[in-house]
A tleap script that builds the chain and sets N, CA, C and O, in Angstrom:
source leaprc.protein.ff14SB
mol = sequence {
  NMET LYS LYS THR ILE LYS ARG LEU GLY LEU
  ILE VAL ILE ILE ILE ALA ILE LEU ILE GLY
  GLY VAL LEU PHE PHE SER GLN THR PRO LYS
  ILE PRO HIE GLU VAL THR ALA GLY MET ASP
  CYS LYS SER CYS HIE ALA THR GLY ILE ASN
  GLY ALA PRO VAL SER PRO HIE PRO ASN LYS
  PRO ASN CYS ILE SER CYS HIE LYS THR CGLN
}
set mol.1.N position { 0.728 -1.087 0.061 }
set mol.1.CA position { -0.059 -0.017 0.055 }
set mol.1.C position { 0.962 1.383 -0.066 }
set mol.1.O position { 0.758 2.310 -0.850 }
set mol.2.N position { 2.015 1.299 0.830 }
set mol.2.CA position { 2.763 2.309 0.858 }
set mol.2.C position { 3.477 2.691 -0.464 }
set mol.2.O position { 3.577 3.839 -0.895 }
set mol.3.N position { 3.959 1.566 -1.046 }
set mol.3.CA position { 4.708 1.601 -2.526 }
set mol.3.C position { 3.694 2.161 -3.380 }
set mol.3.O position { 4.213 2.893 -4.223 }
set mol.4.N position { 2.469 2.092 -3.474 }
set mol.4.CA position { 1.653 2.451 -4.408 }
set mol.4.C position { 1.444 3.946 -4.102 }
set mol.4.O position { 1.342 4.767 -5.014 }
set mol.5.N position { 1.384 4.266 -2.863 }
set mol.5.CA position { 0.934 5.757 -2.685 }
set mol.5.C position { 2.377 6.451 -3.096 }
set mol.5.O position { 2.338 7.475 -3.777 }
set mol.6.N position { 3.596 5.925 -2.704 }
set mol.6.CA position { 4.569 6.716 -3.075 }
set mol.6.C position { 4.643 6.640 -4.611 }
set mol.6.O position { 5.077 7.682 -5.103 }
set mol.7.N position { 4.358 5.762 -5.414 }
set mol.7.CA position { 4.537 5.696 -6.961 }
set mol.7.C position { 3.528 6.640 -7.186 }
set mol.7.O position { 3.997 7.516 -7.912 }
set mol.8.N position { 2.272 6.888 -6.880 }
set mol.8.CA position { 1.170 7.834 -7.092 }
set mol.8.C position { 1.779 9.075 -7.007 }
set mol.8.O position { 1.703 9.836 -7.971 }
set mol.9.N position { 2.466 9.447 -5.842 }
set mol.9.CA position { 2.994 10.700 -5.614 }
set mol.9.C position { 4.011 11.105 -6.468 }
set mol.9.O position { 4.030 12.275 -6.852 }
set mol.10.N position { 4.962 10.216 -6.866 }
set mol.10.CA position { 5.934 10.376 -7.873 }
set mol.10.C position { 5.410 10.685 -9.176 }
set mol.10.O position { 6.033 11.503 -9.852 }
set mol.11.N position { 4.328 10.145 -9.650 }
set mol.11.CA position { 3.819 10.179 -10.873 }
set mol.11.C position { 3.035 11.819 -10.990 }
set mol.11.O position { 3.110 12.530 -11.992 }
set mol.12.N position { 2.397 12.130 -9.892 }
set mol.12.CA position { 1.892 13.312 -9.724 }
set mol.12.C position { 3.008 14.398 -9.832 }
set mol.12.O position { 2.887 15.380 -10.565 }
set mol.13.N position { 4.009 14.178 -9.120 }
set mol.13.CA position { 5.051 15.072 -9.180 }
set mol.13.C position { 5.628 15.296 -10.535 }
set mol.13.O position { 5.888 16.461 -10.833 }
set mol.14.N position { 5.852 14.410 -11.348 }
set mol.14.CA position { 6.409 14.254 -12.739 }
set mol.14.C position { 5.451 14.822 -13.749 }
set mol.14.O position { 5.926 15.457 -14.691 }
set mol.15.N position { 4.239 14.670 -13.655 }
set mol.15.CA position { 3.153 15.228 -14.435 }
set mol.15.C position { 3.242 16.872 -14.168 }
set mol.15.O position { 3.265 17.694 -15.084 }
set mol.16.N position { 3.284 17.188 -12.819 }
set mol.16.CA position { 3.178 18.674 -12.554 }
set mol.16.C position { 4.673 19.322 -13.187 }
set mol.16.O position { 4.665 20.448 -13.683 }
set mol.17.N position { 5.695 18.666 -13.134 }
set mol.17.CA position { 6.999 19.168 -13.579 }
set mol.17.C position { 6.772 19.341 -15.156 }
set mol.17.O position { 7.124 20.393 -15.690 }
set mol.18.N position { 6.201 18.338 -15.882 }
set mol.18.CA position { 5.975 18.498 -17.377 }
set mol.18.C position { 5.079 19.512 -17.676 }
set mol.18.O position { 5.250 20.175 -18.699 }
set mol.19.N position { 4.137 19.732 -16.922 }
set mol.19.CA position { 3.093 20.790 -17.215 }
set mol.19.C position { 3.667 22.015 -17.029 }
set mol.19.O position { 3.426 22.905 -17.845 }
set mol.20.N position { 4.495 22.247 -15.953 }
set mol.20.CA position { 5.040 23.558 -15.753 }
set mol.20.C position { 5.931 23.759 -16.757 }
set mol.20.O position { 5.900 24.877 -17.272 }
set mol.21.N position { 6.916 22.774 -17.275 }
set mol.21.CA position { 7.884 23.072 -18.427 }
set mol.21.C position { 7.246 23.377 -19.708 }
set mol.21.O position { 7.843 24.118 -20.489 }
set mol.22.N position { 6.023 22.859 -20.036 }
set mol.22.CA position { 5.372 23.091 -21.223 }
set mol.22.C position { 4.829 24.696 -21.026 }
set mol.22.O position { 4.989 25.521 -21.925 }
set mol.23.N position { 4.286 24.971 -19.966 }
set mol.23.CA position { 3.838 26.456 -19.859 }
set mol.23.C position { 4.746 27.172 -19.816 }
set mol.23.O position { 4.533 28.262 -20.347 }
set mol.24.N position { 6.164 26.965 -19.198 }
set mol.24.CA position { 7.252 27.984 -19.307 }
set mol.24.C position { 7.637 28.171 -20.531 }
set mol.24.O position { 7.723 29.346 -20.889 }
set mol.25.N position { 7.947 27.184 -21.436 }
set mol.25.CA position { 8.623 27.271 -22.770 }
set mol.25.C position { 7.495 27.589 -23.813 }
set mol.25.O position { 7.799 27.701 -25.001 }
set mol.26.N position { 6.243 27.732 -23.408 }
set mol.26.CA position { 5.436 27.959 -24.648 }
set mol.26.C position { 4.846 29.462 -24.373 }
set mol.26.O position { 3.725 29.737 -24.799 }
set mol.27.N position { 5.610 30.421 -23.662 }
set mol.27.CA position { 5.360 31.681 -23.611 }
set mol.27.C position { 5.935 32.439 -24.835 }
set mol.27.O position { 6.973 32.120 -25.414 }
set mol.28.N position { 5.207 33.387 -25.128 }
set mol.28.CA position { 5.528 34.045 -26.492 }
set mol.28.C position { 6.763 35.048 -25.867 }
set mol.28.O position { 6.819 35.398 -24.688 }
set mol.29.N position { 7.726 35.423 -26.918 }
set mol.29.CA position { 8.734 36.350 -26.619 }
set mol.29.C position { 8.159 37.735 -26.198 }
set mol.29.O position { 7.062 38.160 -26.560 }
set mol.30.N position { 9.062 38.403 -25.364 }
set mol.30.CA position { 8.482 39.711 -25.148 }
set mol.30.C position { 9.090 40.680 -26.186 }
set mol.30.O position { 10.101 40.282 -26.763 }
set mol.31.N position { 8.603 41.903 -26.499 }
set mol.31.CA position { 8.953 42.776 -27.387 }
set mol.31.C position { 10.000 43.714 -26.525 }
set mol.31.O position { 9.629 44.218 -25.465 }
set mol.32.N position { 11.429 43.933 -27.081 }
set mol.32.CA position { 12.342 44.518 -26.189 }
set mol.32.C position { 12.360 45.946 -26.480 }
set mol.32.O position { 13.288 46.619 -26.031 }
set mol.33.N position { 11.341 46.547 -27.258 }
set mol.33.CA position { 11.622 47.920 -27.667 }
set mol.33.C position { 10.262 48.500 -27.626 }
set mol.33.O position { 9.314 47.715 -27.603 }
set mol.34.N position { 10.031 49.864 -27.613 }
set mol.34.CA position { 8.992 50.673 -27.575 }
set mol.34.C position { 7.985 50.318 -28.765 }
set mol.34.O position { 8.507 50.093 -29.857 }
set mol.35.N position { 6.619 50.246 -28.666 }
set mol.35.CA position { 5.756 49.979 -29.722 }
set mol.35.C position { 4.714 51.132 -29.698 }
set mol.35.O position { 4.106 51.477 -28.685 }
set mol.36.N position { 4.567 51.732 -31.026 }
set mol.36.CA position { 3.734 52.901 -31.018 }
set mol.36.C position { 2.545 52.618 -31.833 }
set mol.36.O position { 2.593 51.547 -32.437 }
set mol.37.N position { 1.597 53.258 -31.973 }
set mol.37.CA position { 0.400 53.045 -32.849 }
set mol.37.C position { 0.927 53.274 -34.080 }
set mol.37.O position { 1.713 54.176 -34.369 }
set mol.38.N position { 0.394 52.275 -34.941 }
set mol.38.CA position { 0.649 52.426 -36.248 }
set mol.38.C position { 2.069 51.833 -36.734 }
set mol.38.O position { 2.438 51.987 -37.898 }
set mol.39.N position { 2.687 51.288 -35.973 }
set mol.39.CA position { 4.094 50.767 -36.110 }
set mol.39.C position { 4.000 49.667 -37.033 }
set mol.39.O position { 3.051 48.888 -36.946 }
set mol.40.N position { 4.984 49.512 -37.999 }
set mol.40.CA position { 4.766 48.326 -38.994 }
set mol.40.C position { 5.947 47.211 -38.606 }
set mol.40.O position { 7.089 47.203 -39.065 }
set mol.41.N position { 5.430 46.351 -37.725 }
set mol.41.CA position { 6.494 45.577 -37.377 }
set mol.41.C position { 7.288 44.579 -38.438 }
set mol.41.O position { 8.400 44.081 -38.264 }
set mol.42.N position { 6.454 44.431 -39.534 }
set mol.42.CA position { 7.041 43.601 -40.577 }
set mol.42.C position { 8.174 44.424 -41.433 }
set mol.42.O position { 8.948 43.839 -42.191 }
set mol.43.N position { 8.188 45.715 -41.250 }
set mol.43.CA position { 9.329 46.540 -41.881 }
set mol.43.C position { 10.537 46.046 -41.441 }
set mol.43.O position { 11.451 46.050 -42.266 }
set mol.44.N position { 10.763 45.612 -40.313 }
set mol.44.CA position { 12.005 45.189 -39.797 }
set mol.44.C position { 12.030 43.611 -39.702 }
set mol.44.O position { 12.989 42.967 -40.128 }
set mol.45.N position { 10.831 42.974 -39.072 }
set mol.45.CA position { 10.941 41.513 -38.704 }
set mol.45.C position { 10.704 40.859 -39.846 }
set mol.45.O position { 10.923 39.654 -39.718 }
set mol.46.N position { 10.237 41.268 -41.227 }
set mol.46.CA position { 10.218 40.386 -42.361 }
set mol.46.C position { 11.351 39.965 -43.064 }
set mol.46.O position { 11.376 38.957 -43.770 }
set mol.47.N position { 12.512 40.906 -42.835 }
set mol.47.CA position { 13.711 40.552 -43.457 }
set mol.47.C position { 14.890 40.451 -42.542 }
set mol.47.O position { 15.968 40.027 -42.958 }
set mol.48.N position { 14.677 40.893 -41.104 }
set mol.48.CA position { 15.837 41.011 -40.268 }
set mol.48.C position { 16.766 42.174 -40.274 }
set mol.48.O position { 17.938 42.042 -39.918 }
set mol.49.N position { 16.257 43.345 -40.680 }
set mol.49.CA position { 17.066 44.322 -40.828 }
set mol.49.C position { 17.388 44.968 -39.262 }
set mol.49.O position { 16.688 44.776 -38.269 }
set mol.50.N position { 18.465 45.669 -39.319 }
set mol.50.CA position { 18.873 46.180 -37.926 }
set mol.50.C position { 19.021 45.104 -36.801 }
set mol.50.O position { 19.012 45.398 -35.605 }
set mol.51.N position { 19.169 43.728 -37.326 }
set mol.51.CA position { 19.442 42.811 -36.336 }
set mol.51.C position { 18.056 42.177 -35.763 }
set mol.51.O position { 18.043 41.328 -34.872 }
set mol.52.N position { 17.003 42.650 -36.329 }
set mol.52.CA position { 15.533 42.171 -35.855 }
set mol.52.C position { 15.492 40.686 -35.981 }
set mol.52.O position { 15.999 40.227 -37.004 }
set mol.53.N position { 15.011 39.908 -35.176 }
set mol.53.CA position { 14.640 38.511 -35.435 }
set mol.53.C position { 13.598 38.385 -36.583 }
set mol.53.O position { 12.630 39.145 -36.591 }
set mol.54.N position { 13.752 37.545 -37.452 }
set mol.54.CA position { 12.898 37.262 -38.542 }
set mol.54.C position { 11.656 36.576 -37.861 }
set mol.54.O position { 11.771 35.646 -37.061 }
set mol.55.N position { 10.417 37.142 -38.267 }
set mol.55.CA position { 9.121 36.484 -37.704 }
set mol.55.C position { 9.059 35.322 -38.341 }
set mol.55.O position { 9.303 35.300 -39.548 }
set mol.56.N position { 8.704 34.087 -37.612 }
set mol.56.CA position { 8.398 32.842 -37.909 }
set mol.56.C position { 6.862 32.664 -38.580 }
set mol.56.O position { 6.486 31.691 -39.232 }
set mol.57.N position { 6.083 33.851 -38.250 }
set mol.57.CA position { 4.888 33.710 -38.752 }
set mol.57.C position { 4.247 35.011 -39.365 }
set mol.57.O position { 3.247 35.580 -38.925 }
set mol.58.N position { 4.991 35.380 -40.450 }
set mol.58.CA position { 4.603 36.750 -41.094 }
set mol.58.C position { 3.158 37.040 -41.645 }
set mol.58.O position { 2.867 38.127 -42.144 }
set mol.59.N position { 2.392 36.136 -41.538 }
set mol.59.CA position { 1.116 36.314 -42.210 }
set mol.59.C position { 0.176 36.854 -41.022 }
set mol.59.O position { -0.936 37.298 -41.310 }
set mol.60.N position { 0.615 36.819 -39.693 }
set mol.60.CA position { -0.136 37.241 -38.643 }
set mol.60.C position { 0.030 38.851 -38.545 }
set mol.60.O position { 1.161 39.322 -38.426 }
set mol.61.N position { -1.016 39.618 -38.591 }
set mol.61.CA position { -0.822 41.172 -38.747 }
set mol.61.C position { -0.710 41.811 -37.511 }
set mol.61.O position { -0.274 42.961 -37.538 }
set mol.62.N position { -1.014 41.310 -36.405 }
set mol.62.CA position { -1.294 42.040 -35.245 }
set mol.62.C position { -0.281 41.306 -34.071 }
set mol.62.O position { -0.633 40.421 -33.292 }
set mol.63.N position { 0.883 41.839 -34.157 }
set mol.63.CA position { 1.786 41.277 -33.191 }
set mol.63.C position { 1.718 41.366 -31.784 }
set mol.63.O position { 2.084 40.447 -31.053 }
set mol.64.N position { 1.157 42.692 -31.281 }
set mol.64.CA position { 0.750 42.913 -29.864 }
set mol.64.C position { -0.332 42.249 -29.423 }
set mol.64.O position { -0.611 42.406 -28.234 }
set mol.65.N position { -1.087 41.474 -30.144 }
set mol.65.CA position { -2.278 40.596 -29.732 }
set mol.65.C position { -1.543 39.574 -29.004 }
set mol.65.O position { -2.116 39.195 -27.983 }
set mol.66.N position { -0.347 38.992 -29.280 }
set mol.66.CA position { 0.281 37.945 -28.548 }
set mol.66.C position { 1.595 38.391 -27.784 }
set mol.66.O position { 1.824 37.940 -26.662 }
set mol.67.N position { 2.403 39.227 -28.366 }
set mol.67.CA position { 3.453 39.600 -27.784 }
set mol.67.C position { 3.516 41.019 -27.058 }
set mol.67.O position { 3.257 42.067 -27.650 }
set mol.68.N position { 3.835 40.957 -25.896 }
set mol.68.CA position { 3.690 42.226 -24.759 }
set mol.68.C position { 5.031 42.814 -24.909 }
set mol.68.O position { 5.950 42.162 -25.405 }
set mol.69.N position { 5.182 44.095 -24.474 }
set mol.69.CA position { 6.536 44.745 -24.326 }
set mol.69.C position { 7.000 44.461 -22.813 }
set mol.69.O position { 6.249 44.333 -21.847 }
set mol.70.N position { 8.376 44.394 -22.822 }
set mol.70.CA position { 8.941 44.221 -21.362 }
set mol.70.C position { 8.732 45.396 -20.506 }
set mol.70.O position { 9.127 45.389 -19.340 }
savepdb mol mol.pdb
quit
């Protein structure tokens, strides 16, 4: 009986760690610069100009719907 409870506890802990890891690594990256109304994110993030990371999803028009400023 005690072995079963210990195993069940271990399974619960492992599941909690896995869920926590998925939630942590699935967060969207923060925007490290100021964002103003009417800013065209794609002007830099489509080509990588000025060292901007190239967007992995260029067809999504509203960046700040998922990404927030720091």
